[in-house]
C-alpha positions as CSV (number, residue, x, y, z in Angstrom):
1,M,81.5,90.2,120.9
2,I,81.2,93.3,123.1
3,A,82.5,96.7,122.2
4,K,82.4,99.4,125.0
5,H,83.6,102.9,125.3
6,V,85.5,104.0,128.5
7,P,84.8,107.5,129.3
8,M,87.2,109.7,131.2
9,R,85.0,111.8,133.6
10,S,87.8,114.5,134.4
11,L,89.8,116.3,131.7
12,G,92.9,116.4,134.0
13,K,93.0,112.6,133.5
14,S,93.0,112.5,129.9
15,D,96.4,111.0,129.1
16,F,96.8,109.4,125.7
17,A,100.5,108.6,126.5
18,G,99.4,107.1,129.8
19,L,97.1,105.0,128.1
20,V,99.0,103.8,125.1
21,R,101.8,102.8,127.6
22,Y,99.4,100.8,129.6
23,I,97.9,98.9,126.6
24,S,101.4,98.4,124.9
25,D,103.1,97.3,128.4
26,A,103.7,93.5,128.5
27,Q,103.9,93.9,132.6
28,S,106.6,91.1,132.6
29,K,104.0,88.6,131.3
30,D,104.9,86.3,128.3
31,H,101.4,85.9,126.8
32,R,99.7,89.4,127.9
33,L,100.7,91.4,124.9
34,G,99.5,90.3,121.2
35,H,99.5,92.0,118.0
36,V,100.1,96.0,118.4
37,Q,99.3,98.3,115.5
38,V,99.9,102.1,114.7
39,T,97.2,103.5,112.4
40,N,97.4,106.9,110.3
41,C,100.6,107.9,112.1
42,E,103.8,108.9,110.2
43,A,105.8,107.5,113.2
44,G,107.1,103.9,112.8
45,S,107.0,103.0,116.6
46,V,104.7,103.3,119.4
47,R,106.9,105.9,121.2
48,D,106.9,108.3,118.2
49,A,103.4,107.8,117.5
50,I,102.7,109.1,121.2
51,T,104.8,112.4,120.4
52,E,102.8,112.8,117.1
53,V,99.2,112.4,118.6
54,L,100.0,114.8,121.5
55,A,101.5,117.3,119.0
56,T,98.2,117.0,117.1
57,Q,96.5,117.4,120.4
58,L,98.0,120.5,121.2
59,L,96.9,122.2,117.9
60,N,93.3,122.2,119.1
61,T,93.1,124.9,121.7
62,R,89.1,125.2,121.9
63,A,88.3,121.6,123.0
64,A,87.4,121.6,126.7
65,S,86.6,117.9,126.7
66,D,88.6,114.8,126.8
67,K,90.6,114.5,123.5
68,T,91.5,110.9,124.0
69,Y,88.7,107.9,123.1
70,H,89.5,104.7,124.8
71,L,87.7,101.7,123.2
72,I,87.6,98.0,124.5
73,V,86.4,95.2,122.0
74,S,86.1,91.7,124.0
75,F,85.3,88.4,122.6
76,R,83.6,85.4,124.2
77,A,85.4,83.0,126.2
78,G,87.4,80.5,124.0
79,E,87.2,82.7,120.6
80,Q,90.5,83.1,119.2
81,P,90.1,85.1,115.9
82,D,93.3,85.4,114.0
83,T,95.6,88.4,113.4
84,D,93.7,89.5,110.0
85,T,90.3,89.1,111.6
86,L,91.2,91.3,114.7
87,K,92.8,94.1,112.2
88,A,89.7,94.0,110.1
89,I,87.2,94.0,113.1
90,E,89.2,97.1,114.6
91,E,89.3,99.0,111.2
92,R,85.4,98.7,110.7
93,I,84.6,99.5,114.1
94,C,86.7,102.9,114.0
95,N,85.4,103.7,110.5
96,G,81.7,103.0,112.0
97,L,82.3,105.6,114.7
98,G,83.9,108.3,112.5
99,Y,87.4,107.6,113.4
100,G,88.6,106.1,110.1
101,E,90.9,109.0,109.6
102,H,91.9,109.7,113.2
103,Q,95.3,108.3,114.6
104,R,95.2,105.6,116.8
105,V,97.1,102.7,118.8
106,S,95.5,99.3,119.3
107,A,96.9,96.5,121.3
108,V,95.8,92.8,121.9
109,H,95.6,91.3,125.2
110,N,95.6,87.6,125.9
111,D,96.1,87.8,129.8
112,T,92.3,87.4,130.9
113,D,89.8,84.8,130.1
114,N,88.5,86.9,127.3
115,L,90.6,87.8,124.1
116,H,90.2,91.8,123.9
117,I,91.7,94.6,122.0
118,H,92.2,98.0,123.6
119,I,92.0,101.2,121.1
120,A,93.5,104.3,122.1
121,I,91.9,107.0,119.5
122,N,92.9,110.6,119.1
123,K,89.6,112.5,118.9
124,I,91.4,115.4,117.2
125,H,91.4,115.2,113.3
126,P,95.0,115.1,112.2
127,T,94.5,117.8,109.2
128,R,91.4,119.6,110.1
129,H,92.3,119.8,114.1
130,T,88.5,119.4,115.0
131,I,87.4,117.3,117.8
132,H,85.0,114.3,117.0
133,E,82.4,113.0,119.2
134,P,80.4,110.0,118.2
135,Y,76.5,110.5,118.5
136,Y,75.0,107.7,120.8
137,P,78.0,105.6,120.5
138,H,76.4,102.7,122.4
139,R,73.7,102.4,119.9
140,T,76.4,102.4,116.9
141,L,78.6,99.9,118.8
142,A,75.6,97.5,119.2
143,D,74.8,97.4,115.6
144,L,78.4,97.0,114.6
145,C,79.0,94.2,116.8
146,E,75.8,92.4,115.3
147,V,77.0,92.8,111.9
148,L,80.4,91.9,112.7
149,E,79.5,88.6,114.7
150,R,77.4,87.6,111.5
151,D,80.2,88.4,109.0
152,Y,83.0,86.6,111.1
153,N,81.0,83.8,112.5
154,L,81.5,84.8,116.1
155,E,79.2,83.7,119.1
156,R,76.3,86.3,119.5
157,D,75.9,88.6,122.5
158,N,73.2,90.4,123.7
159,H,73.9,94.1,122.7
160,Q,70.6,95.6,124.0
161,P,71.7,97.1,127.4
162,R,69.6,95.7,130.5
163,Q,70.5,98.7,132.6
164,R,72.4,102.1,132.1
165,G,73.9,105.1,134.2
166,A,74.6,104.4,137.7
167,A,73.0,100.8,137.5
168,A,75.3,99.8,135.1
169,R,78.4,101.1,137.0
170,A,77.1,99.3,140.2
171,A,76.9,96.0,137.9
172,D,80.4,96.7,136.7
173,M,81.7,97.2,140.3
174,E,80.1,93.8,141.3
175,Q,81.6,92.2,138.2
176,H,85.1,93.4,138.5
177,A,85.7,94.3,142.2
178,G,83.6,91.4,143.7
179,V,81.9,93.4,146.1
180,E,78.2,93.7,146.5
181,S,76.8,97.3,145.7
182,L,73.9,99.1,147.3
183,V,72.0,98.9,144.2
184,G,72.5,95.1,143.6
185,W,71.7,94.6,147.6
186,I,68.5,96.3,147.5
187,K,67.4,94.7,144.4
188,R,68.1,91.2,145.8
189,E,66.8,91.9,149.5
190,C,64.0,94.6,149.4
191,L,63.1,95.9,146.4
192,E,59.7,94.2,146.1
193,E,58.8,95.3,149.6
194,I,59.6,98.9,148.7
195,R,57.5,98.8,145.5
196,S,54.6,97.2,147.7
197,A,54.5,100.2,150.0
198,A,50.8,102.0,149.9
199,S,51.6,105.0,151.5
200,W,54.7,107.3,152.5
201,A,54.5,106.0,156.1
202,E,54.6,102.5,155.1
203,L,57.4,103.1,152.5
204,H,59.6,105.2,155.3
205,Q,58.9,101.7,157.4
206,V,60.2,99.4,155.0
207,M,63.4,101.7,154.5
208,Q,63.9,101.7,158.2
209,S,63.5,98.1,158.6
210,N,66.2,97.6,156.1
211,G,68.6,99.9,157.6
212,L,67.9,102.8,154.8
213,E,66.5,106.3,154.6
214,L,64.7,107.8,151.9
215,R,64.9,111.7,151.7
216,A,64.6,114.7,149.3
217,R,67.5,116.1,147.6
218,G,67.1,118.7,144.9
219,N,64.3,117.7,142.4
220,G,64.4,114.0,143.3
221,L,64.9,111.4,145.7
222,V,67.9,109.6,147.2
223,I,68.2,106.4,149.1
224,E,71.0,106.4,151.9
225,A,72.5,103.3,153.8
226,G,74.1,103.2,157.2
227,D,77.6,103.5,156.0
228,G,76.8,106.8,154.1
229,T,76.4,105.3,150.6
230,T,73.8,106.9,148.7
231,I,72.1,106.4,145.5
232,K,69.2,108.0,143.6
233,A,66.0,106.2,144.0
234,S,65.1,106.0,140.2
235,T,68.4,104.1,139.7
236,L,66.6,101.1,141.4
237,A,63.7,101.3,139.1
238,R,61.7,104.0,136.9
239,D,58.7,103.8,139.1
240,L,60.7,104.8,142.2
241,S,61.3,108.2,141.0
242,K,59.7,111.2,142.7
243,P,57.4,112.1,140.1
244,A,56.2,108.3,139.8
245,L,56.0,107.8,143.6
246,E,54.1,111.1,144.0
247,K,51.7,110.2,141.3
248,R,50.7,106.9,143.4
249,L,51.3,108.0,146.9
250,G,50.7,111.9,147.0
251,T,53.1,114.7,147.7
252,F,56.2,113.5,149.3
253,E,56.2,113.3,153.1
254,A,59.5,113.4,154.9
255,T,60.0,111.0,158.0
256,A,61.9,111.5,161.3
257,K,65.4,110.8,161.7
258,R,65.8,106.9,161.3
259,Q,66.1,104.4,164.2
260,A,69.2,102.1,163.8
261,Q,67.6,99.6,166.4
262,Q,64.4,99.1,164.0
263,A,66.8,97.9,161.4
264,Q,66.3,94.1,160.8
265,R,69.2,94.1,158.2
266,S,71.4,96.6,156.5
267,Y,73.7,96.9,153.7
268,Q,77.5,96.3,154.3
269,K,80.1,96.1,151.8
270,K,80.8,92.3,151.5
271,P,81.7,89.9,148.9
272,V,79.3,88.8,146.3
273,R,77.6,85.5,147.1
274,M,80.0,82.7,146.0
275,R,79.6,79.0,146.1
276,V,82.1,78.8,148.9
277,D,82.4,80.3,152.4
278,T,84.7,83.3,152.2
279,T,84.2,84.7,155.8
280,E,87.8,84.1,157.0
281,L,89.3,85.3,153.7
282,Y,87.4,88.5,153.8
283,A,88.3,89.1,157.5
284,R,91.8,88.7,156.6
285,Y,91.3,91.0,153.7
286,Q,89.9,93.8,155.7
287,S,92.5,93.3,158.4
288,E,95.3,93.6,155.9
289,Q,93.9,96.8,154.2
290,K,93.3,98.4,157.6
291,G,96.9,97.7,158.4
292,L,98.2,98.9,155.1
293,S,96.4,102.4,155.4
294,V,98.2,102.5,158.8
295,A,101.5,101.7,157.4
296,R,101.1,104.0,154.7
297,A,100.1,106.9,156.9
298,E,103.4,106.3,159.0
299,A,105.6,105.8,155.9
300,L,104.2,109.2,154.6
301,A,104.6,110.9,157.8
302,E,108.3,109.8,158.1
303,A,108.9,110.9,154.7
304,K,107.4,114.3,155.4
305,R,109.8,114.4,158.4
306,R,112.9,113.6,156.3
307,K,111.9,116.4,153.8
308,D,111.4,119.0,156.5
309,R,115.0,118.0,158.2
310,A,116.3,118.4,154.7
311,V,114.7,121.8,154.2
312,E,116.2,123.1,157.5
313,D,119.5,121.7,156.9
314,A,119.6,123.4,153.3
315,K,118.2,126.7,155.1
316,R,120.7,126.6,158.0
317,K,123.8,126.3,155.5
318,A,122.5,129.1,153.5
319,A,122.4,131.2,156.6
320,T,126.0,130.2,157.3
321,K,127.2,131.3,154.0
322,R,125.4,134.7,154.3
323,A,126.9,135.4,157.6
324,A,130.1,134.6,156.4
325,I,129.6,136.9,153.4
326,K,128.7,139.7,155.6
327,L,132.0,139.8,157.2
328,A,133.4,140.1,153.7
329,T,134.7,143.5,152.3
330,G,133.6,144.7,148.7
331,G,130.3,145.7,147.7
332,V,130.1,144.0,144.3
333,T,131.8,140.7,145.6
334,K,129.1,140.6,148.3
335,R,126.3,140.9,146.0
336,L,127.6,138.2,143.7
337,L,128.0,136.1,146.7
338,Y,124.5,136.5,148.0
339,S,123.2,136.1,144.5
340,Q,125.1,132.6,144.4
341,T,123.9,131.6,147.7
342,S,120.2,132.1,146.9
343,A,120.3,130.5,143.7
344,G,122.0,127.3,145.4
345,L,119.3,127.6,148.1
346,R,116.3,127.4,145.4
347,N,118.1,124.5,143.6
348,D,118.4,122.4,147.0
349,L,114.8,123.0,147.9
350,E,113.8,122.2,144.2
351,A,115.8,118.8,144.5
352,I,114.5,118.1,147.9
353,R,110.8,118.9,146.7
354,K,111.3,116.3,143.5
355,Q,112.8,113.7,145.8
356,Y,109.9,113.9,148.1
357,D,107.4,113.8,145.5
358,Q,108.9,110.7,143.9
359,E,109.1,109.2,147.4
360,R,105.5,109.7,148.0
361,T,104.4,108.1,144.5
362,K,106.4,105.1,145.3
363,L,105.0,104.8,148.8
364,Y,101.4,105.2,147.5
365,Q,102.0,102.3,144.9
366,G,103.8,100.0,147.6
367,F,100.7,100.8,149.8
368,Q,98.1,100.7,147.3
369,R,94.8,99.4,148.6
370,R,93.1,96.6,146.4
371,Q,89.7,95.7,145.6
372,W,88.6,92.2,146.9
373,A,89.0,90.4,143.7
374,D,92.3,92.0,143.1
375,W,93.3,90.9,146.5
376,L,92.1,87.4,145.9
377,K,94.0,87.4,142.7
378,Q,97.4,88.6,144.3
379,E,97.0,85.9,147.1
380,A,96.4,83.3,144.6
381,M,99.7,84.3,142.6
382,N,101.4,83.8,146.0
383,G,100.2,80.2,146.3
384,D,96.9,80.6,148.5
385,S,95.0,77.6,147.5
386,Q,91.8,79.3,149.3
387,A,92.0,82.5,147.4
388,L,92.1,80.3,144.1
389,D,89.1,78.3,145.0
390,A,87.1,81.7,145.9
391,L,88.2,83.1,142.5
392,R,86.7,79.9,140.5
393,A,83.6,80.0,142.9
394,R,82.5,83.4,141.6
395,E,79.4,83.5,139.4
396,A,81.5,85.1,136.6
397,A,83.7,82.1,136.3
398,Q,82.0,79.7,134.0
399,G,84.9,77.3,132.8
400,L,87.1,77.3,129.6
401,K,85.6,76.5,126.1
402,G,87.6,75.9,122.8
403,D,90.5,73.6,122.4
404,T,90.7,71.8,125.7
405,L,91.7,68.6,127.3
406,T,90.1,67.1,130.3
407,G,89.7,63.6,132.2
408,Q,87.3,61.9,134.4
409,G,87.1,62.4,138.0
410,K,88.6,65.1,140.3
411,A,91.8,66.7,139.0
412,K,95.0,65.7,141.0
413,P,98.0,68.0,141.5
414,G,100.9,67.8,139.4
415,H,104.0,69.4,138.1
416,A,103.1,72.6,136.2
417,P,105.5,75.2,134.4
418,V,105.9,78.8,135.4
419,I,102.8,80.9,136.0
420,D,102.5,83.8,134.0
421,N,99.1,85.0,135.4
422,I,96.0,84.5,137.2
423,T,92.7,85.9,136.0
424,K,89.7,87.1,138.2
425,K,88.1,83.9,137.3
426,G,90.8,81.8,138.8
427,T,92.2,80.7,135.6
428,I,95.8,80.0,135.6
429,I,97.9,80.8,132.5
430,Y,101.1,78.8,132.2
431,R,104.0,79.5,130.2
432,A,104.7,76.5,127.5
433,G,107.1,77.8,125.2
434,K,105.9,80.2,122.7
435,T,102.3,79.2,123.5
436,A,100.2,79.1,126.9
437,V,98.3,76.6,128.6
438,R,95.3,77.6,130.6
439,D,93.8,75.6,133.7
440,D,90.5,76.4,135.3
441,G,90.5,73.4,137.6
442,N,88.6,71.2,135.5
443,R,90.3,71.4,132.0
444,L,93.3,72.6,130.2
445,Q,93.2,74.9,127.3
446,V,95.9,75.2,124.7
447,S,96.2,78.8,123.0
448,C,95.1,79.0,119.3
449,G,97.8,78.0,117.0
450,A,99.9,76.2,119.5
451,G,102.9,74.2,118.1
452,G,103.9,70.7,118.6
453,D,105.9,71.4,122.1
454,G,103.0,73.5,123.5
455,V,100.6,70.5,122.7
456,Q,103.0,67.9,124.3
457,V,103.4,70.3,127.6
458,A,99.5,70.2,127.6
459,L,99.3,66.5,127.1
460,R,101.8,65.8,130.0
461,M,100.0,68.1,132.5
462,A,96.7,66.4,131.6
463,M,98.1,63.2,132.1
464,E,99.5,64.1,135.4
465,R,96.3,65.6,136.7
466,Y,93.5,63.6,135.1
467,G,95.2,60.2,134.5
468,E,95.8,58.0,131.3
469,C,92.3,58.5,129.8
470,L,91.7,62.1,128.4
471,T,88.8,63.8,126.6
472,V,89.9,66.1,123.7
473,N,87.5,68.9,122.7
474,G,87.8,71.8,120.1
475,S,88.6,71.9,116.4
476,P,89.6,69.1,113.9
477,E,93.1,70.5,113.7
478,F,93.5,70.7,117.4
479,K,92.7,67.2,117.7
480,A,95.0,66.0,114.9
481,A,97.8,67.9,116.8
482,V,96.9,66.2,120.1
483,I,97.2,62.5,118.3
484,R,100.3,63.5,116.7
485,A,101.7,64.9,120.0
486,A,100.8,61.7,121.8
487,V,102.5,59.3,119.1
488,D,105.6,61.5,119.0
489,S,106.0,61.7,122.8
490,K,105.0,58.0,123.4
491,M,102.8,59.0,126.2
492,P,101.0,55.9,127.9
493,I,97.5,57.7,127.4
494,T,94.3,57.0,125.7
495,F,91.5,58.9,124.3
496,A,87.7,58.6,125.4
497,D,86.6,59.2,122.0
498,P,86.7,55.9,120.1
499,G,87.5,57.6,116.7
500,L,90.5,59.4,118.3
501,E,91.8,56.3,119.9
502,K,91.6,54.3,116.7
503,R,93.6,56.9,115.0
504,R,96.1,57.1,117.5
505,Q,96.5,53.2,117.3
506,A,96.7,53.1,113.6
507,L,99.8,55.8,113.9
508,I,101.4,53.7,116.2
509,E,101.0,50.6,114.4
510,K,102.2,52.3,111.1
511,A,105.3,53.7,113.1
512,R,106.3,49.9,114.2
513,R,106.5,48.6,110.5
514,P,110.1,48.3,109.5
515,G,111.2,49.1,106.1
516,V,108.0,51.0,105.2
517,P,108.7,54.6,104.4
518,P,106.0,57.1,105.6
519,V,103.3,58.3,103.0
520,G,104.5,61.4,101.3
521,Q,108.4,61.0,101.6
522,E,110.3,61.9,98.4
523,P,111.9,58.7,96.7
524,P,115.7,58.8,96.1
525,P,117.1,60.4,92.8
526,H,117.5,57.1,90.8
527,R,113.7,56.2,91.5
528,R,112.2,59.5,90.5
529,N,110.2,59.9,87.3
530,G,109.5,56.2,86.4
531,L,107.6,53.1,87.1
532,R,109.0,49.8,88.3
533,N,107.4,46.6,87.4
534,L,107.1,43.5,89.6
535,S,110.7,42.3,88.7
536,Q,112.3,45.4,89.7
537,V,110.6,45.4,93.0
538,E,113.3,45.1,96.0
539,G,110.9,43.2,98.6
540,L,107.6,41.3,98.4
541,R,105.0,41.3,101.4
542,I,103.4,38.1,102.0
543,E,101.0,37.8,104.9
544,G,102.6,40.5,106.7
545,E,106.3,39.0,106.2
546,A,108.8,40.9,104.0
547,V,110.7,38.6,101.5
548,Q,113.8,40.2,100.0
549,K,114.8,39.6,96.5
550,P,118.2,38.0,96.0
551,A,120.9,39.9,94.7
552,P,122.0,38.9,91.2
553,A,125.2,37.0,91.0
554,P,128.2,39.2,89.5
555,T,128.8,38.7,85.8
556,Q,132.0,36.8,84.7
557,K,133.6,36.5,81.5
558,P,133.1,32.8,79.9
559,A,136.3,31.3,78.7
560,G,136.9,31.2,75.0
561,V,134.2,33.6,73.7
562,S,135.0,37.1,72.0
563,E,134.1,40.5,73.0
564,Q,132.0,40.7,69.8
565,E,130.1,37.5,70.7
566,Q,129.5,38.8,74.3
567,R,128.1,42.4,72.8
568,K,125.9,40.2,70.5
569,A,124.6,38.1,73.7
570,K,124.1,41.1,75.8
571,L,122.0,42.9,73.0
572,R,119.8,39.7,72.6
573,A,119.6,39.5,76.4
574,E,118.2,43.2,76.6
575,M,115.7,42.7,73.7
576,E,114.2,39.5,75.4
577,A,113.9,41.7,78.4
578,K,112.0,44.2,76.7
579,K,109.6,41.7,75.3
580,Q,108.9,40.2,78.7
581,D,108.3,43.8,80.0
582,A,105.8,44.3,77.1
583,K,104.0,41.0,77.7
584,G,103.8,41.8,81.5
585,K,102.3,45.2,80.8
586,G,99.6,43.8,78.4
587,V,98.7,41.2,81.2
588,A,98.5,44.0,83.5
589,D,96.3,46.4,81.4
590,D,94.1,43.3,80.7
591,A,93.5,43.0,84.4
């Protein structure tokens, strides 16, 4: 489990309402949004909670920093804690950060490979109206995660950050955007060469041979690539900071302008290394992005021309009205008409401006540039198999865990339900009724708590893709549900696990036996609260064959016998039957 604070660098971008709308939006995906919870608010809905929080934030007029705290709690792939566990984890983390009494909205998301919780917290206390900023929150979150992992039996994560600041942000960019950062490229290509330089001249030579330039800026040193990307030298390693280098090499010595022809290699923004060749895909991506920029510029220019024409038409109409008013008589009437014309022009110009702003926003959204990984995801959603293979070839893709179904050999294409989403790791999420089935190309995973219909859908997909022999992994409950679904659906499948296959065969054999009610079935009313002896059993089983007990012959009244004698005979028969039952019971007890 990992808990991470997402800081807002600009106060102008601090928007509690926008954050809550994002985390509580299903985005037309059936399985994206899980449990949504509002805490410490009088409001009963998310919409009313937004209004209440914004009103609370307005009561603090002195705070100049971000008033909203965005926290993400992510779990390992395959972990599916129940709702009560997620609520308890959310509450304990907020209490540990000092936000136990603060207003907040949390939402569980299932649309990625890792179940995660978004928590939007109001930093302003609801009664004191003071702002609270946790002290060294990364340390507090690391300690909380270690305790929660132990208390709730979750898979352990490494909570000691390997890198911070710009290096951590560069690693995040490579992870989410899929594009190699300058920090990562230098560490992989030439960091050891830079460290081994014995003089400033040798260090500058190493920089130039790799298409880099080392120069002073302020009190430190920066490294600039050929495309203008710049990083601090200390971001690569602490021993490359200016004080550390001057201690080892002496006072800093600048160099002449770098020569591009001396560069043996240079940094370029390319995809991170994958297990498949993405040269063609990346060229198509770059071409589309350039075309997107051109098309957006043309569309914005056309929208600007339409706006200018509309403004000119509005002004022309107003000038015509003023010319007509000028010919009219009456001072008071003229002033009133002039005033109405000016007000009408202002309203028209305001309407034109609003329409232009809306059109610009729509154009920016429609022609929005995408990161490499986002573009691959979009192309995969459109049915591009090469883009899907590229996503699955990323280093971040490690396969599904938990309750899974798989087979032997390479998967074959087969019928699939409607696609709900595709993650950046290439996992396809299918809609299966109220549950979801995930496919990473090698195995299928069924959502936690899936019903019989969802398990049957997953079994049918697995049979079409992997054949009739399947391997089942996961919890005992999931394995039992798979066996029951296989028997109920009568699919011609077998299980690779001998134990599971034996249980499946036993259930099938049990279902074939005629006249044998299933275990646990409630008896009819006349058979309840009593025991039957051998003479009352309706059928006997001998060597697997059922022998039915013949029905008793109907009683007939003997000729010449009075009713009193018949009652006496019946009473004697009942007493004799009771004696026989007592004898039978004694024999059974002795046995």
